[in-house]
Structure formats: C-alpha cells, structure tokens
N, C-alpha and C positions, 0 to 999 in steps of 0.2 A: 504494500500500500504506500502510496506517495503522499507526503505531507509537505506543505509549503511553509516557509518561514520568511519573515521580512528581512530585507537586506540591512536595515538599521533598526535599533531598538532604543527606547528611552526608558530607563529604570528610574522611577521616582520613589524616594524614601517615603514610607508610610508609617514611620514611628510616631510617637506621641506629639512631638513638636512639628515635624515636617508635615504630618498628616493634617494639621490645622490649616494648611495652605492649599485647600482644595481648589481654589480659583486658578492656581497655576496649572494643575492637571487638567482641569476643565478647559482652560484656554488652549493648552497644547492639543487636546483632543479635537477641539473645534477647528483649530488651524490646520491640523492634519487632514481633516475632512474637507475643509475649504480649498486646500491646495491639491486635493486628489492624491494624497500620499498614503491612503489606507493600505494599499498593497505593498508599499515600500517601507513604511515606518509603523512600529507598534509600540504602545506604551504598556509598561508593566509596573506594578507596585512591587517594591522590595521591602524586606524587613528593615528594621532600624539600622541605619548606617553608622550609628554611634558618633555622629557629628552634629549633635543637637544645637550647639552654639551657632551653627551656620545654616540653620533651617531657612527655607527648604533646600534640600540637596537632591541633585539628580545626576545621572550618568548617561551619556550617549555612547552606544556601542555600534560598530566594532572599533570606533576610534578611541575608545576609553577616555573620553573627555568628561571631566567631572566639573560640576557647577555648584556653587553654594550661594545662599541668600538670593535665590532666583526670583526675579520680579516678572511681571507680565511683559515688560519691555525685553528682558533677557529671553523670555520664552519666544517672543517674536524673532529675535536674532537667531536663536537655536533653530527654529523652523526655516528661516531664510538660509542658514548654512546647510541645512539638510536638502534644500532644493538644488544645490550645486553639486 
C-alpha cells in the first residue's frame, strides 16, 4: 500500500505555554490552505519542546529551522519561505 507524505512539515509545540498561542497554528493552517500548499506542507502538534520561555516554538522540516516567540507576522514569513 502506498502512502503519501508532505515534502515539508511544520511541528508546533503544544505544551502548556506554547499551546496558548492557538492563533499562530490557526493562521498557519489558513495560509497553507490559501496558498494551495495542503499537498506540500502539513502541520503537526508536538509534545512540549521544553523551551517555554520562548513560546510559541515551532520547527520547519526537513530544513530543521527552529523559530521561537513566533508572531503572526513571523508565520506569514514562514509561509512565504515555504513557497520558494
């Protein structure tokens, strides 16, 4: 059986502090849909990254790029970077 995986993934920390920033995850999901990236980029919640002082934290794979204190503006930049 064949299964498909996205070429890029965004892992968003869902620990107690990061999980409070649901607007970032929502914004990323909407931007992925808006830019027709659903087949190329997928968002995953990850367990606590233990970097609570820098919430919210996320990671873009396979580039292994980590972001901290992500704002909605940062989320837009991340999506723009994924378009290239």
